[in-house]
Backbone atoms as SQL, in Angstrom:
CREATE TABLE atoms (id INTEGER PRIMARY KEY, chain TEXT, resi INTEGER, resn TEXT, atom TEXT, x REAL, y REAL, z REAL);
INSERT INTO atoms VALUES
  (1, 'A', 1, 'MET', 'N', -74.235, 246.979, 249.085),
  (2, 'A', 1, 'MET', 'CA', -72.814, 246.815, 248.829),
  (3, 'A', 1, 'MET', 'C', -72.502, 247.397, 247.454),
  (4, 'A', 2, 'LYS', 'N', -71.373, 248.064, 247.373),
  (5, 'A', 2, 'LYS', 'CA', -70.935, 248.609, 246.093),
  (6, 'A', 2, 'LYS', 'C', -70.185, 247.531, 245.307),
  (7, 'A', 3, 'ARG', 'N', -70.189, 247.710, 243.988),
  (8, 'A', 3, 'ARG', 'CA', -69.562, 246.684, 243.132),
  (9, 'A', 3, 'ARG', 'C', -68.068, 246.530, 243.391),
  (10, 'A', 4, 'TYR', 'N', -67.360, 247.628, 243.648),
  (11, 'A', 4, 'TYR', 'CA', -65.931, 247.498, 243.934),
  (12, 'A', 4, 'TYR', 'C', -65.710, 246.692, 245.212),
  (13, 'A', 5, 'GLN', 'N', -66.536, 246.916, 246.194),
  (14, 'A', 5, 'GLN', 'CA', -66.451, 246.138, 247.427),
  (15, 'A', 5, 'GLN', 'C', -66.683, 244.654, 247.136),
  (16, 'A', 6, 'LYS', 'N', -67.620, 244.350, 246.243),
  (17, 'A', 6, 'LYS', 'CA', -67.894, 242.966, 245.857),
  (18, 'A', 6, 'LYS', 'C', -66.683, 242.345, 245.139),
  (19, 'A', 7, 'VAL', 'N', -66.019, 243.109, 244.280),
  (20, 'A', 7, 'VAL', 'CA', -64.819, 242.614, 243.599),
  (21, 'A', 7, 'VAL', 'C', -63.766, 242.236, 244.640),
  (22, 'A', 8, 'LYS', 'N', -63.541, 243.103, 245.609),
  (23, 'A', 8, 'LYS', 'CA', -62.562, 242.819, 246.663),
  (24, 'A', 8, 'LYS', 'C', -62.977, 241.594, 247.486),
  (25, 'A', 9, 'GLN', 'N', -64.276, 241.455, 247.717),
  (26, 'A', 9, 'GLN', 'CA', -64.787, 240.286, 248.450),
  (27, 'A', 9, 'GLN', 'C', -64.508, 239.006, 247.659),
  (28, 'A', 10, 'ILE', 'N', -64.739, 239.024, 246.361),
  (29, 'A', 10, 'ILE', 'CA', -64.469, 237.857, 245.510),
  (30, 'A', 10, 'ILE', 'C', -62.985, 237.490, 245.591),
  (31, 'A', 11, 'LEU', 'N', -62.119, 238.487, 245.519),
  (32, 'A', 11, 'LEU', 'CA', -60.685, 238.217, 245.586),
  (33, 'A', 11, 'LEU', 'C', -60.288, 237.660, 246.957),
  (34, 'A', 12, 'ASP', 'N', -60.854, 238.226, 248.021),
  (35, 'A', 12, 'ASP', 'CA', -60.573, 237.701, 249.359),
  (36, 'A', 12, 'ASP', 'C', -61.043, 236.262, 249.506),
  (37, 'A', 13, 'GLU', 'N', -62.240, 235.977, 249.031),
  (38, 'A', 13, 'GLU', 'CA', -62.766, 234.612, 249.124),
  (39, 'A', 13, 'GLU', 'C', -61.922, 233.648, 248.286),
  (40, 'A', 14, 'ALA', 'N', -61.376, 234.137, 247.167),
  (41, 'A', 14, 'ALA', 'CA', -60.550, 233.288, 246.300),
  (42, 'A', 14, 'ALA', 'C', -59.302, 232.792, 247.031),
  (43, 'A', 15, 'VAL', 'N', -58.783, 233.615, 247.946),
  (44, 'A', 15, 'VAL', 'CA', -57.589, 233.221, 248.703),
  (45, 'A', 15, 'VAL', 'C', -57.949, 232.848, 250.139),
  (46, 'A', 16, 'GLN', 'N', -59.232, 232.600, 250.358),
  (47, 'A', 16, 'GLN', 'CA', -59.736, 232.163, 251.662),
  (48, 'A', 16, 'GLN', 'C', -59.293, 233.111, 252.773),
  (49, 'A', 17, 'ASN', 'N', -59.306, 234.428, 252.453),
  (50, 'A', 17, 'ASN', 'CA', -58.971, 235.507, 253.388),
  (51, 'A', 17, 'ASN', 'C', -57.568, 235.389, 253.978),
  (52, 'A', 18, 'GLN', 'N', -56.687, 234.698, 253.283),
  (53, 'A', 18, 'GLN', 'CA', -55.312, 234.526, 253.771),
  (54, 'A', 18, 'GLN', 'C', -54.397, 235.581, 253.162),
  (55, 'A', 19, 'ASP', 'N', -53.246, 235.764, 253.808),
  (56, 'A', 19, 'ASP', 'CA', -52.172, 236.535, 253.190),
  (57, 'A', 19, 'ASP', 'C', -51.466, 235.548, 252.270),
  (58, 'A', 20, 'ILE', 'N', -51.163, 235.984, 251.069),
  (59, 'A', 20, 'ILE', 'CA', -50.714, 235.044, 250.048),
  (60, 'A', 20, 'ILE', 'C', -49.387, 235.431, 249.432),
  (61, 'A', 21, 'GLY', 'N', -48.814, 234.537, 248.706),
  (62, 'A', 21, 'GLY', 'CA', -47.609, 234.550, 247.902),
  (63, 'A', 21, 'GLY', 'C', -46.921, 235.853, 247.580),
  (64, 'A', 22, 'ALA', 'N', -46.342, 235.887, 246.426),
  (65, 'A', 22, 'ALA', 'CA', -45.391, 236.912, 246.015),
  (66, 'A', 22, 'ALA', 'C', -45.945, 238.338, 246.038),
  (67, 'A', 23, 'HIS', 'N', -47.163, 238.544, 245.609),
  (68, 'A', 23, 'HIS', 'CA', -47.701, 239.912, 245.559),
  (69, 'A', 23, 'HIS', 'C', -48.620, 240.229, 246.722),
  (70, 'A', 24, 'GLY', 'N', -48.899, 239.259, 247.572),
  (71, 'A', 24, 'GLY', 'CA', -49.778, 239.500, 248.711),
  (72, 'A', 24, 'GLY', 'C', -51.193, 239.854, 248.293),
  (73, 'A', 25, 'ALA', 'N', -52.023, 240.135, 249.261),
  (74, 'A', 25, 'ALA', 'CA', -53.410, 240.536, 248.997),
  (75, 'A', 25, 'ALA', 'C', -53.419, 242.047, 248.740),
  (76, 'A', 26, 'PHE', 'N', -52.827, 242.441, 247.629),
  (77, 'A', 26, 'PHE', 'CA', -52.593, 243.851, 247.296),
  (78, 'A', 26, 'PHE', 'C', -53.859, 244.685, 247.274),
  (79, 'A', 27, 'TRP', 'N', -55.012, 244.070, 246.985),
  (80, 'A', 27, 'TRP', 'CA', -56.261, 244.793, 246.799),
  (81, 'A', 27, 'TRP', 'C', -56.859, 245.302, 248.102),
  (82, 'A', 28, 'ARG', 'N', -56.557, 244.690, 249.202),
  (83, 'A', 28, 'ARG', 'CA', -57.215, 245.016, 250.473),
  (84, 'A', 28, 'ARG', 'C', -57.144, 246.491, 250.837),
  (85, 'A', 29, 'PRO', 'N', -55.963, 247.127, 250.814),
  (86, 'A', 29, 'PRO', 'CA', -55.919, 248.531, 251.244),
  (87, 'A', 29, 'PRO', 'C', -56.215, 249.547, 250.141),
  (88, 'A', 30, 'LEU', 'N', -56.421, 249.089, 248.907),
  (89, 'A', 30, 'LEU', 'CA', -56.493, 250.023, 247.786),
  (90, 'A', 30, 'LEU', 'C', -57.845, 250.709, 247.661),
  (91, 'A', 31, 'SER', 'N', -57.781, 252.021, 247.432),
  (92, 'A', 31, 'SER', 'CA', -58.972, 252.752, 247.020),
  (93, 'A', 31, 'SER', 'C', -59.312, 252.321, 245.596),
  (94, 'A', 32, 'LEU', 'N', -60.488, 252.663, 245.140),
  (95, 'A', 32, 'LEU', 'CA', -60.869, 252.327, 243.771),
  (96, 'A', 32, 'LEU', 'C', -59.898, 252.945, 242.772),
  (97, 'A', 33, 'GLU', 'N', -59.558, 254.200, 242.957),
  (98, 'A', 33, 'GLU', 'CA', -58.650, 254.859, 242.013),
  (99, 'A', 33, 'GLU', 'C', -57.283, 254.189, 241.995),
  (100, 'A', 34, 'ALA', 'N', -56.785, 253.792, 243.153),
  (101, 'A', 34, 'ALA', 'CA', -55.501, 253.094, 243.218),
  (102, 'A', 34, 'ALA', 'C', -55.592, 251.720, 242.559),
  (103, 'A', 35, 'PHE', 'N', -56.728, 251.034, 242.725),
  (104, 'A', 35, 'PHE', 'CA', -56.932, 249.726, 242.107),
  (105, 'A', 35, 'PHE', 'C', -56.900, 249.853, 240.589),
  (106, 'A', 36, 'LYS', 'N', -57.534, 250.885, 240.050),
  (107, 'A', 36, 'LYS', 'CA', -57.607, 251.059, 238.594),
  (108, 'A', 36, 'LYS', 'C', -56.249, 251.350, 237.971),
  (109, 'A', 37, 'THR', 'N', -55.309, 251.849, 238.743),
  (110, 'A', 37, 'THR', 'CA', -53.984, 252.162, 238.210),
  (111, 'A', 37, 'THR', 'C', -52.911, 251.186, 238.693),
  (112, 'A', 38, 'LYS', 'N', -53.307, 250.185, 239.450),
  (113, 'A', 38, 'LYS', 'CA', -52.375, 249.233, 240.053),
  (114, 'A', 38, 'LYS', 'C', -51.677, 248.388, 239.002),
  (115, 'A', 39, 'LYS', 'N', -50.380, 248.184, 239.211),
  (116, 'A', 39, 'LYS', 'CA', -49.605, 247.248, 238.413),
  (117, 'A', 39, 'LYS', 'C', -49.105, 246.159, 239.347),
  (118, 'A', 40, 'VAL', 'N', -49.162, 244.931, 238.880),
  (119, 'A', 40, 'VAL', 'CA', -48.627, 243.788, 239.611),
  (120, 'A', 40, 'VAL', 'C', -47.583, 243.152, 238.703),
  (121, 'A', 41, 'PHE', 'N', -46.369, 243.034, 239.208),
  (122, 'A', 41, 'PHE', 'CA', -45.244, 242.540, 238.403),
  (123, 'A', 41, 'PHE', 'C', -45.159, 243.301, 237.077),
  (124, 'A', 42, 'SER', 'N', -45.283, 244.625, 237.152),
  (125, 'A', 42, 'SER', 'CA', -45.175, 245.544, 236.008),
  (126, 'A', 42, 'SER', 'C', -46.291, 245.398, 234.986),
  (127, 'A', 43, 'ARG', 'N', -47.362, 244.682, 235.322),
  (128, 'A', 43, 'ARG', 'CA', -48.503, 244.510, 234.404),
  (129, 'A', 43, 'ARG', 'C', -49.702, 245.276, 234.950),
  (130, 'A', 44, 'GLN', 'N', -50.292, 246.110, 234.088),
  (131, 'A', 44, 'GLN', 'CA', -51.488, 246.847, 234.472),
  (132, 'A', 44, 'GLN', 'C', -52.585, 245.858, 234.829),
  (133, 'A', 45, 'LEU', 'N', -53.171, 245.991, 236.003),
  (134, 'A', 45, 'LEU', 'CA', -54.144, 245.033, 236.518),
  (135, 'A', 45, 'LEU', 'C', -55.447, 245.053, 235.728),
  (136, 'A', 46, 'VAL', 'N', -56.012, 246.238, 235.543),
  (137, 'A', 46, 'VAL', 'CA', -57.273, 246.344, 234.814),
  (138, 'A', 46, 'VAL', 'C', -57.152, 247.364, 233.697),
  (139, 'A', 47, 'ASN', 'N', -57.942, 247.154, 232.675),
  (140, 'A', 47, 'ASN', 'CA', -58.056, 248.071, 231.555),
  (141, 'A', 47, 'ASN', 'C', -59.528, 248.482, 231.517),
  (142, 'A', 48, 'PRO', 'N', -59.919, 249.525, 232.287),
  (143, 'A', 48, 'PRO', 'CA', -61.337, 249.893, 232.335),
  (144, 'A', 48, 'PRO', 'C', -61.949, 249.999, 230.938),
  (145, 'A', 49, 'GLY', 'N', -63.071, 249.319, 230.771),
  (146, 'A', 49, 'GLY', 'CA', -63.747, 249.270, 229.480),
  (147, 'A', 49, 'GLY', 'C', -63.433, 248.027, 228.683),
  (148, 'A', 50, 'ASN', 'N', -62.437, 247.246, 229.123),
  (149, 'A', 50, 'ASN', 'CA', -62.049, 246.042, 228.382),
  (150, 'A', 50, 'ASN', 'C', -61.702, 244.917, 229.359),
  (151, 'A', 51, 'GLY', 'N', -62.725, 244.350, 229.952),
  (152, 'A', 51, 'GLY', 'CA', -62.539, 243.297, 230.937),
  (153, 'A', 51, 'GLY', 'C', -61.842, 242.071, 230.392),
  (154, 'A', 52, 'ALA', 'N', -62.192, 241.649, 229.192),
  (155, 'A', 52, 'ALA', 'CA', -61.654, 240.413, 228.626),
  (156, 'A', 52, 'ALA', 'C', -60.141, 240.463, 228.459),
  (157, 'A', 53, 'GLN', 'N', -59.578, 241.644, 228.237),
  (158, 'A', 53, 'GLN', 'CA', -58.136, 241.776, 228.050),
  (159, 'A', 53, 'GLN', 'C', -57.427, 242.316, 229.289),
  (160, 'A', 54, 'SER', 'N', -58.141, 242.480, 230.382),
  (161, 'A', 54, 'SER', 'CA', -57.529, 242.943, 231.629),
  (162, 'A', 54, 'SER', 'C', -56.769, 241.794, 232.287),
  (163, 'A', 55, 'ASN', 'N', -55.597, 242.101, 232.792),
  (164, 'A', 55, 'ASN', 'CA', -54.764, 241.063, 233.398),
  (165, 'A', 55, 'ASN', 'C', -55.438, 240.376, 234.572),
  (166, 'A', 56, 'LEU', 'N', -56.276, 241.078, 235.309),
  (167, 'A', 56, 'LEU', 'CA', -56.979, 240.430, 236.415),
  (168, 'A', 56, 'LEU', 'C', -57.852, 239.293, 235.905),
  (169, 'A', 57, 'VAL', 'N', -58.611, 239.531, 234.860),
  (170, 'A', 57, 'VAL', 'CA', -59.496, 238.509, 234.290),
  (171, 'A', 57, 'VAL', 'C', -58.668, 237.394, 233.651),
  (172, 'A', 58, 'LEU', 'N', -57.642, 237.760, 232.901),
  (173, 'A', 58, 'LEU', 'CA', -56.778, 236.750, 232.285),
  (174, 'A', 58, 'LEU', 'C', -56.147, 235.854, 233.351),
  (175, 'A', 59, 'ALA', 'N', -55.720, 236.458, 234.459),
  (176, 'A', 59, 'ALA', 'CA', -55.093, 235.695, 235.541),
  (177, 'A', 59, 'ALA', 'C', -56.077, 234.728, 236.175),
  (178, 'A', 60, 'LEU', 'N', -57.294, 235.184, 236.411),
  (179, 'A', 60, 'LEU', 'CA', -58.301, 234.326, 237.040),
  (180, 'A', 60, 'LEU', 'C', -58.743, 233.195, 236.113),
  (181, 'A', 61, 'ARG', 'N', -58.751, 233.464, 234.807),
  (182, 'A', 61, 'ARG', 'CA', -59.150, 232.431, 233.836),
  (183, 'A', 61, 'ARG', 'C', -58.001, 231.503, 233.452),
  (184, 'A', 62, 'GLY', 'N', -56.778, 231.937, 233.701),
  (185, 'A', 62, 'GLY', 'CA', -55.631, 231.135, 233.276),
  (186, 'A', 62, 'GLY', 'C', -55.384, 231.252, 231.788),
  (187, 'A', 63, 'GLN', 'N', -55.536, 232.474, 231.261),
  (188, 'A', 63, 'GLN', 'CA', -55.280, 232.741, 229.849),
  (189, 'A', 63, 'GLN', 'C', -53.965, 233.501, 229.723),
  (190, 'A', 64, 'SER', 'N', -53.238, 233.261, 228.644),
  (191, 'A', 64, 'SER', 'CA', -51.919, 233.855, 228.439),
  (192, 'A', 64, 'SER', 'C', -51.957, 235.371, 228.666),
  (193, 'A', 65, 'PRO', 'N', -50.995, 235.875, 229.430),
  (194, 'A', 65, 'PRO', 'CA', -49.727, 235.294, 229.849),
  (195, 'A', 65, 'PRO', 'C', -49.799, 234.487, 231.159),
  (196, 'A', 66, 'PHE', 'N', -50.994, 234.164, 231.591),
  (197, 'A', 66, 'PHE', 'CA', -51.199, 233.353, 232.793),
  (198, 'A', 66, 'PHE', 'C', -51.581, 231.934, 232.380),
  (199, 'A', 67, 'GLY', 'N', -51.365, 230.990, 233.279),
  (200, 'A', 67, 'GLY', 'CA', -51.718, 229.613, 232.989),
  (201, 'A', 67, 'GLY', 'C', -50.522, 228.720, 232.746),
  (202, 'A', 68, 'SER', 'N', -49.337, 229.156, 233.182),
  (203, 'A', 68, 'SER', 'CA', -48.147, 228.319, 233.001),
  (204, 'A', 68, 'SER', 'C', -48.313, 226.974, 233.704),
  (205, 'A', 69, 'ASP', 'N', -49.066, 226.949, 234.788),
  (206, 'A', 69, 'ASP', 'CA', -49.314, 225.700, 235.515),
  (207, 'A', 69, 'ASP', 'C', -50.335, 224.817, 234.813),
  (208, 'A', 70, 'LEU', 'N', -51.011, 225.374, 233.806),
  (209, 'A', 70, 'LEU', 'CA', -52.032, 224.644, 233.059),
  (210, 'A', 70, 'LEU', 'C', -51.548, 224.237, 231.674),
  (211, 'A', 71, 'GLY', 'N', -50.305, 224.617, 231.340),
  (212, 'A', 71, 'GLY', 'CA', -49.768, 224.303, 230.021),
  (213, 'A', 71, 'GLY', 'C', -50.202, 225.265, 228.934),
  (214, 'A', 72, 'VAL', 'N', -50.621, 226.473, 229.306),
  (215, 'A', 72, 'VAL', 'CA', -51.050, 227.467, 228.323),
  (216, 'A', 72, 'VAL', 'C', -49.831, 227.962, 227.551),
  (217, 'A', 73, 'ASP', 'N', -49.898, 227.901, 226.220),
  (218, 'A', 73, 'ASP', 'CA', -48.795, 228.355, 225.364),
  (219, 'A', 73, 'ASP', 'C', -48.477, 229.821, 225.643),
  (220, 'A', 74, 'GLY', 'N', -47.197, 230.112, 225.807),
  (221, 'A', 74, 'GLY', 'CA', -46.744, 231.478, 226.003),
  (222, 'A', 74, 'GLY', 'C', -46.968, 232.038, 227.399),
  (223, 'A', 75, 'ALA', 'N', -47.481, 231.240, 228.306),
  (224, 'A', 75, 'ALA', 'CA', -47.759, 231.728, 229.652),
  (225, 'A', 75, 'ALA', 'C', -46.475, 231.826, 230.469),
  (226, 'A', 76, 'SER', 'N', -46.347, 232.919, 231.208),
  (227, 'A', 76, 'SER', 'CA', -45.191, 233.146, 232.075),
  (228, 'A', 76, 'SER', 'C', -45.541, 233.041, 233.552),
  (229, 'A', 77, 'TYR', 'N', -46.834, 233.087, 233.855),
  (230, 'A', 77, 'TYR', 'CA', -47.309, 233.101, 235.236),
  (231, 'A', 77, 'TYR', 'C', -48.373, 232.019, 235.417),
  (232, 'A', 78, 'PRO', 'N', -48.516, 231.490, 236.631),
  (233, 'A', 78, 'PRO', 'CA', -49.593, 230.528, 236.868),
  (234, 'A', 78, 'PRO', 'C', -50.955, 231.223, 236.905),
  (235, 'A', 79, 'ARG', 'N', -51.995, 230.426, 236.736),
  (236, 'A', 79, 'ARG', 'CA', -53.357, 230.953, 236.917),
  (237, 'A', 79, 'ARG', 'C', -53.478, 231.423, 238.364),
  (238, 'A', 80, 'MET', 'N', -54.260, 232.443, 238.573),
  (239, 'A', 80, 'MET', 'CA', -54.498, 232.967, 239.918),
  (240, 'A', 80, 'MET', 'C', -55.870, 232.516, 240.408),
  (241, 'A', 81, 'PRO', 'N', -56.044, 232.294, 241.663),
  (242, 'A', 81, 'PRO', 'CA', -54.983, 232.359, 242.658),
  (243, 'A', 81, 'PRO', 'C', -54.114, 231.115, 242.611),
  (244, 'A', 82, 'ALA', 'N', -52.820, 231.334, 242.740),
  (245, 'A', 82, 'ALA', 'CA', -51.850, 230.237, 242.746),
  (246, 'A', 82, 'ALA', 'C', -51.740, 229.674, 244.159),
  (247, 'A', 83, 'GLY', 'N', -50.989, 228.623, 244.294),
  (248, 'A', 83, 'GLY', 'CA', -50.716, 228.094, 245.625),
  (249, 'A', 83, 'GLY', 'C', -51.736, 227.107, 246.143),
  (250, 'A', 84, 'GLY', 'N', -52.432, 226.430, 245.246),
  (251, 'A', 84, 'GLY', 'CA', -53.350, 225.388, 245.675),
  (252, 'A', 84, 'GLY', 'C', -54.760, 225.844, 245.998),
  (253, 'A', 85, 'PHE', 'N', -55.053, 227.135, 245.810),
  (254, 'A', 85, 'PHE', 'CA', -56.417, 227.603, 246.031),
  (255, 'A', 85, 'PHE', 'C', -57.305, 227.139, 244.879),
  (256, 'A', 86, 'PRO', 'N', -58.584, 226.890, 245.147),
  (257, 'A', 86, 'PRO', 'CA', -59.475, 226.477, 244.057),
  (258, 'A', 86, 'PRO', 'C', -59.665, 227.593, 243.037),
  (259, 'A', 87, 'ARG', 'N', -60.002, 227.164, 241.841),
  (260, 'A', 87, 'ARG', 'CA', -60.286, 228.105, 240.755),
  (261, 'A', 87, 'ARG', 'C', -61.497, 228.967, 241.130),
  (262, 'A', 88, 'VAL', 'N', -61.447, 230.243, 240.744),
  (263, 'A', 88, 'VAL', 'CA', -62.577, 231.144, 240.963),
  (264, 'A', 88, 'VAL', 'C', -63.684, 230.754, 239.987),
  (265, 'A', 89, 'ALA', 'N', -64.903, 230.696, 240.476),
  (266, 'A', 89, 'ALA', 'CA', -66.055, 230.288, 239.663),
  (267, 'A', 89, 'ALA', 'C', -66.267, 231.244, 238.486),
  (268, 'A', 90, 'ASP', 'N', -66.712, 230.670, 237.364),
  (269, 'A', 90, 'ASP', 'CA', -66.932, 231.454, 236.140),
  (270, 'A', 90, 'ASP', 'C', -67.869, 232.632, 236.351),
  (271, 'A', 91, 'ASP', 'N', -68.932, 232.463, 237.133),
  (272, 'A', 91, 'ASP', 'CA', -69.870, 233.571, 237.328),
  (273, 'A', 91, 'ASP', 'C', -69.231, 234.717, 238.112),
  (274, 'A', 92, 'ARG', 'N', -68.286, 234.409, 238.977),
  (275, 'A', 92, 'ARG', 'CA', -67.588, 235.446, 239.748),
  (276, 'A', 92, 'ARG', 'C', -66.585, 236.174, 238.851),
  (277, 'A', 93, 'ILE', 'N', -65.921, 235.424, 237.985),
  (278, 'A', 93, 'ILE', 'CA', -65.012, 236.060, 237.029),
  (279, 'A', 93, 'ILE', 'C', -65.824, 236.945, 236.077),
  (280, 'A', 94, 'ALA', 'N', -66.975, 236.470, 235.642),
  (281, 'A', 94, 'ALA', 'CA', -67.843, 237.250, 234.751),
  (282, 'A', 94, 'ALA', 'C', -68.304, 238.542, 235.426),
  (283, 'A', 95, 'PHE', 'N', -68.568, 238.492, 236.735),
  (284, 'A', 95, 'PHE', 'CA', -68.952, 239.697, 237.480),
  (285, 'A', 95, 'PHE', 'C', -67.820, 240.723, 237.406),
  (286, 'A', 96, 'ILE', 'N', -66.589, 240.274, 237.664),
  (287, 'A', 96, 'ILE', 'CA', -65.437, 241.180, 237.608),
  (288, 'A', 96, 'ILE', 'C', -65.241, 241.717, 236.200),
  (289, 'A', 97, 'GLU', 'N', -65.358, 240.846, 235.197),
  (290, 'A', 97, 'GLU', 'CA', -65.202, 241.281, 233.808),
  (291, 'A', 97, 'GLU', 'C', -66.232, 242.346, 233.446),
  (292, 'A', 98, 'LYS', 'N', -67.468, 242.148, 233.823),
  (293, 'A', 98, 'LYS', 'CA', -68.537, 243.120, 233.532),
  (294, 'A', 98, 'LYS', 'C', -68.268, 244.441, 234.235),
  (295, 'A', 99, 'TRP', 'N', -67.820, 244.357, 235.482),
  (296, 'A', 99, 'TRP', 'CA', -67.492, 245.569, 236.235),
  (297, 'A', 99, 'TRP', 'C', -66.385, 246.349, 235.519),
  (298, 'A', 100, 'ILE', 'N', -65.372, 245.653, 235.017),
  (299, 'A', 100, 'ILE', 'CA', -64.293, 246.312, 234.268),
  (300, 'A', 100, 'ILE', 'C', -64.835, 246.867, 232.958),
  (301, 'A', 101, 'ASP', 'N', -65.654, 246.079, 232.241),
  (302, 'A', 101, 'ASP', 'CA', -66.283, 246.555, 230.998),
  (303, 'A', 101, 'ASP', 'C', -67.047, 247.854, 231.230),
  (304, 'A', 102, 'ASP', 'N', -67.681, 247.962, 232.391),
  (305, 'A', 102, 'ASP', 'CA', -68.478, 249.147, 232.737),
  (306, 'A', 102, 'ASP', 'C', -67.616, 250.320, 233.192),
  (307, 'A', 103, 'GLY', 'N', -66.296, 250.149, 233.192),
  (308, 'A', 103, 'GLY', 'CA', -65.393, 251.237, 233.547),
  (309, 'A', 103, 'GLY', 'C', -64.973, 251.247, 235.005),
  (310, 'A', 104, 'CYS', 'N', -65.183, 250.153, 235.721),
  (311, 'A', 104, 'CYS', 'CA', -64.815, 250.021, 237.140),
  (312, 'A', 104, 'CYS', 'C', -65.520, 251.054, 238.009),
  (313, 'A', 105, 'PRO', 'N', -66.844, 251.145, 237.906),
  (314, 'A', 105, 'PRO', 'CA', -67.557, 252.149, 238.708),
  (315, 'A', 105, 'PRO', 'C', -67.654, 251.734, 240.183),
  (316, 'A', 106, 'ASP', 'N', -67.967, 252.708, 241.013),
  (317, 'A', 106, 'ASP', 'CA', -68.149, 252.447, 242.432),
  (318, 'A', 106, 'ASP', 'C', -69.640, 252.583, 242.766),
  (319, 'A', 107, 'ASP', 'N', -70.464, 251.992, 241.921),
  (320, 'A', 107, 'ASP', 'CA', -71.908, 252.091, 242.116),
  (321, 'A', 107, 'ASP', 'C', -72.424, 250.908, 242.957),
  (322, 'A', 108, 'GLU', 'N', -73.645, 251.031, 243.367),
  (323, 'A', 108, 'GLU', 'CA', -74.275, 250.002, 244.199),
  (324, 'A', 108, 'GLU', 'C', -74.651, 248.787, 243.347),
  (325, 'A', 109, 'LEU', 'N', -74.559, 247.627, 243.964),
  (326, 'A', 109, 'LEU', 'CA', -75.040, 246.408, 243.320),
  (327, 'A', 109, 'LEU', 'C', -76.551, 246.492, 243.161),
  (328, 'A', 110, 'LEU', 'N', -77.050, 245.974, 242.083),
  (329, 'A', 110, 'LEU', 'CA', -78.499, 245.880, 241.913),
  (330, 'A', 110, 'LEU', 'C', -79.004, 244.685, 242.715),
  (331, 'A', 111, 'GLU', 'N', -80.283, 244.657, 243.031),
  (332, 'A', 111, 'GLU', 'CA', -80.876, 243.522, 243.744),
  (333, 'A', 111, 'GLU', 'C', -80.504, 242.231, 243.046),
  (334, 'A', 112, 'GLY', 'N', -80.092, 241.248, 243.831),
  (335, 'A', 112, 'GLY', 'CA', -79.741, 239.946, 243.280),
  (336, 'A', 112, 'GLY', 'C', -78.363, 239.901, 242.680),
  (337, 'A', 113, 'GLY', 'N', -77.601, 241.040, 242.724),
  (338, 'A', 113, 'GLY', 'CA', -76.268, 241.089, 242.124),
  (339, 'A', 113, 'GLY', 'C', -75.267, 240.538, 243.007);
């Protein structure tokens, strides 16, 4: 499995493979190149090379501007996934962050990845 495919799998599992809220499961039909340039609610989704400041990671962690449902100062949006889905596990968020840090490559997962 390629890492981008794993990222999409993590996102699908986060919403229990359902069609969801305001932005829908936008990632499902996207090519890697389209994913890297995707904006959701006018916010750039990923910043290749900087996972910690990418909106996808901030949204999953509930860090500003996300986390309005958690009482995060300055947050305008709820933590993702919203709508009563469980929080994404830290190790899965870390996988996505590392993938973004690495420039969002479409390389194969290493054994045990």
